[in-house]
C-alpha positions, 0 to 999 in steps of 0.5 A: 427418065434418066437423071441427065435426061432430068437435069436438062429438062429442069435447066430448059424449064424454069417453071416446071408446073403450076403447083410443084416448083410454084408454091403459092399461098393457100391463106384462103383455106387457113382462113376458112378455119379461123372462121369457126365460131364459137362452140355453138358452131356459129358463123362456119360457114363461108361468105359467098362473094361477088365482083369487088370482094374476091369474086368475078361477078355473074356467070354469063353464056360466052360467045366462044364456046357455049359450053360453059358460062364464065364472069364477063370479061373472061373468054374460052377456047376449046382445044380438044373434044372426044373423038377429034382426030389427034396429031399422032392419028388417033382419036381423042379418047372420052372421060377426060380427068385429072390434068397437070401443066408444065412450061416448056422450053419453047414457051408453050404450055404442056398439058398431060390428061387423063383418061378414066376409061370405065370399060369391062375388059370384054369391051375395052380397047387399047388407045395408041401403039400397043407395043408400048401399053401396060395392059393389051386390053386397058382402055385408060391412060394419058394424052398430051397436049402442047398449047401456045398463046397466039399473038391476038391472045387466044390459045390454041392447040399446036400438038396432041397425042397419047402419052400412055396407054394400056392402063384403066380408070386413070382418074387423077395424079400430079405433077413432080418437081422434076417435071412429069405426071404420075398418073393413077389408076382407080381400079384394082381389078386383074387378071381374074376379071379378065385383064392382062395384068393387074391393076391399081397402080401410078404411072409416071409420063414425062412432060418432055416426052413427044411420044407414047412412053413405055408404060411401066407401073410403080407397085411400091407406091400401092395397089389401092383406088388411087386418086391424086397425089401432091409432092413435097419438093423439098423432100421429094415424099409423095402424098397420095390419096384414095377414093373409097368410102372408107379411104386412107391418107398415104406418103411414100418415102422414095428411096431416091428422091426423084427416082420413084422406079427405085422403090420406097416404103409406103405409110398411112396416117394416123391420129395420135391417141385416136387409133382408127379416127373416123374424120368424116363427121364431128369434126372441129375446124382449126383444130390441131391433130399432131399424127403419126404414120403407120407402115403398110407392110404389103403396098402390092397384096395378091388380094387387091383384085378381090378386095379393094381395100386391102392396102387400107385394111392394113393400115387401119388395123395399126390404127390408121385413120379414115376419111370419106372419099379422099380426091384432089390433093395439092402442095402449098405453104409447105403443106399438103392440102386434100379433099374428102369429096363427101366428108363433113357433117353435111356430107358435101366435102371437107378440106384437109391440111397436112403439114410436116413436121420435123425430126420425130415429129410426124406432123400436123393435121387440120381441117380447114374448110367444110362445106355447110350445104350443097349450095355452097360447095357440092362434093369437091373433086379436083383442086388447083391453086393459082400462082396469086394464091386462089383456090379452084374447086371442081365440083362432082355434085350430087344428083342432078346439080349443075357441075361448078368450078368454085373459087376461094379467096385468101380471106376464105370467102366462096365464089361461082367461076365457071358452070358446065351447061353442056351436059351434067358431067363433072368438071375435072382437071383444072389446072393453072398455067405456069405463068397463071394467066390460063386456066385449063379445065375439062368436061368429062363426058362418058366414061365408056367408048360407047358412050355419047357425052362428049367430054372437052379441054378448054382454056380459060383467060381474062381479067384475073386481077379484078378477083382472087384467081 
């Protein structure tokens, strides 16, 4: 996006995203760390709450769309489903995953939705205009949706189209303060695997785009198993998570704030005095861990297609900390919150908070939530925050468990908000409209074109004021 185009879009859209320019309090996560209890670990678990305590009550099957169970009083509309004809005359791709919400100048909401297509090169097919595709064989990318509120209060789809194509395994990403979506590839395969191009990059899609953008990778931001990103609006620094069993937490410091294509430097978090710290178990809630950042000398290593940990190894050799499957990432309270999906003593998930430092300080790391069991929280994936400060976590559960959306109050209490009863596919891409009145979420569905498990995108609205969200 040109600087003139960027300024015009910012001027016309005061509330760009559901989490970038608006940074609601994440006091609920911080409260979890204050429940650490004594040295014996007593009272470490959050309290499960119901209606009147921050939650919204029992989940019931709705009359609108039976794919979801929601608290009484809430409504839902299915905006899109795999295979549905879109406005650009292409079929809606499957594998719905990460998603961001933006305010449009006309008062409607723009959603940009990732598609985590995992087809092998021989089976993979580009969606949309091949002239705009990054890789002529890549089946992933993003679609953009425009959603409006009708006079009767229902939500409806206005228009949808393919906005990025020719990429692969677009898992999550994040919104930027300058009005774009960063879509992340979660696979570092390349030409030796049968692709036309190397993969494992981040791509940028402006929220103002009304057609497919020319796909351009951002190699300076790293070639690894990307998951999500969050941008500090004060500095423009982009924080990145990595979804491997051995994961690093990274930051990209751009040469020019707001212009990622201009390059920058990539670094990995290290805990001071504890080189190579394994954060996946034995960690204490609320403990402050001062950190520093080690440089990644080669963010775009040629051997990444055979070793998806090539970037991680560079940082780890310099003392970088390791995490257990980093996934969702969010900015709030001048901090970055991120999820370790299989972290913790129970291996059911952790939430970490990184607070940037000033001057020569590298900042502080703190564990603010750890799931004690699957029935409380089962391997959280995506995370988002409502403008009122409540936290929503999407589960990618172990085994054959039913995927839930779990809510967290400002006091650190947890509750069920939604349940997928269509299939056992994970819930993903949760994000609020900029005004906080609509929660959007995906049922992922099959991650290959030949799959038969449907994915879909839903809008949810109702009496938010009766609970924490």
